[in-house]
C-alpha positions as a printed Julia matrix, in Angstrom:
146×3 Matrix{Float64}:
 317.74  58.84  78.49
 315.77  61.37  76.45
 317.85  60.39  73.42
 316.78  56.79  73.87
 313.12  57.79  74.19
 313.27  59.88  71.0
 314.95  57.07  69.1
 312.4   54.54  70.35
 309.46  56.76  69.43
 310.89  57.33  65.93
 311.44  53.63  65.41
 307.91  52.82  66.49
 306.49  55.43  64.13
 308.34  53.73  61.25
 307.79  50.08  62.26
 304.11  50.07  63.23
 302.79  51.1   59.78
 305.02  48.47  58.17
 303.69  45.82  60.53
 300.17  46.72  59.45
 300.87  47.07  55.7
 303.06  44.02  55.08
 300.4   41.37  55.84
 297.92  43.19  53.61
 300.45  43.33  50.78
 301.29  39.66  51.25
 297.62  38.72  50.84
 297.35  40.65  47.57
 300.26  38.71  46.13
 298.7   35.35  47.02
 298.48  32.52  44.5
 294.69  32.07  44.78
 292.55  34.45  42.7
 289.48  35.85  44.42
 286.09  34.23  43.77
 285.06  37.31  41.75
 287.99  36.78  39.39
 287.14  33.09  39.0
 283.51  33.98  38.26
 284.59  36.57  35.67
 286.93  34.06  34.01
 284.09  31.56  33.78
 281.86  34.18  32.13
 284.57  35.08  29.62
 285.06  31.38  28.82
 281.34  31.07  28.06
 281.38  34.21  25.88
 284.45  32.98  23.99
 282.59  29.68  23.54
 279.88  31.46  21.54
 277.44  32.87  24.09
 276.29  36.5   23.9
 278.47  39.25  25.29
 277.01  41.96  27.51
 276.97  44.44  24.61
 275.14  42.03  22.32
 272.63  41.05  25.03
 271.94  44.74  25.63
 271.19  45.25  21.92
 268.77  42.3   21.94
 266.98  43.67  25.02
 266.75  47.2   23.58
 265.27  45.85  20.36
 262.73  43.74  22.28
 261.71  46.59  24.62
 261.87  49.21  21.86
 263.74  51.4   24.29
 267.12  52.32  25.74
 269.13  50.15  28.13
 269.87  51.73  31.51
 271.66  48.93  33.35
 272.49  45.26  32.95
 273.7   42.34  35.02
 274.71  38.79  34.22
 274.56  35.48  36.01
 275.58  31.93  35.19
 272.86  29.28  35.28
 272.99  25.54  34.75
 271.27  24.23  31.61
 268.26  22.12  32.44
 268.85  18.42  31.93
 272.6   18.73  31.49
 275.29  17.9   34.03
 277.81  20.49  35.18
 280.74  18.74  33.49
 280.69  17.1   30.08
 282.07  17.06  26.59
 281.96  20.13  24.42
 283.47  19.84  20.93
 286.47  22.09  20.39
 288.38  24.16  22.9
 290.72  23.02  25.63
 289.72  20.39  28.19
 289.65  23.08  30.91
 287.22  25.15  28.8
 285.08  22.08  28.15
 284.84  21.2   31.84
 284.04  24.78  32.88
 281.52  25.64  30.17
 279.55  22.42  29.82
 275.99  22.67  31.06
 276.17  26.4   31.8
 274.57  29.43  30.23
 274.71  33.16  30.74
 271.46  34.96  31.53
 271.42  38.75  31.3
 268.9   41.02  33.05
 268.72  44.35  31.23
 266.71  47.33  32.5
 265.31  49.32  29.58
 263.43  52.61  29.49
 260.57  52.61  26.98
 257.11  54.1   26.88
 257.44  56.13  30.07
 258.42  53.1   32.16
 261.39  50.93  33.02
 261.13  47.24  32.31
 263.55  44.39  32.91
 264.2   42.08  29.96
 265.96  38.75  30.42
 268.18  37.52  27.58
 269.52  33.97  27.27
 273.18  34.07  26.26
 273.09  30.57  24.78
 269.98  30.82  22.57
 270.66  34.54  22.0
 266.96  35.35  22.47
 264.73  37.03  25.01
 263.49  34.58  27.61
 259.77  34.67  26.89
 258.78  32.78  30.05
 260.4   35.44  32.21
 258.05  38.23  33.17
 258.98  41.57  31.65
 258.54  43.19  35.02
 258.25  46.9   35.33
 260.22  48.75  37.94
 257.89  50.01  40.66
 256.99  53.63  40.29
 258.04  55.9   43.1
 255.22  57.97  44.55
 255.28  61.57  43.43
 255.5   64.12  46.22
 252.29  66.06  46.59
 252.53  69.8   46.29
 250.19  71.86  48.48
């Protein structure tokens, strides 16, 4: 009987981790890419279509702020007055449908003149968005020394 109990315990030790790991591995191998991957592909399609890359947008922001970039982020916005899908000369039909009516907008934090400011850069026009406030990061209060 003790042999049976040892065998059962050993089998459980081997089977339980597999029962936990196999479903997780099966999900990773799924056919559907995650939403983050789809979003990244859409951004790359827009960049390949002629919009600014992150590196180029950072250079534009640094030049505008006369400072050094500290961090940057990007988002996709719809162009005003244009539908989400439409014709775009050149490129594949999938690229045309995905890129029409969309633009990349970068928010770049730059350090200049003893402050941090956020500069927004339009990936389509390749210029700083003048209507966007060049907001300064709030200063943290300095600890008082007695």
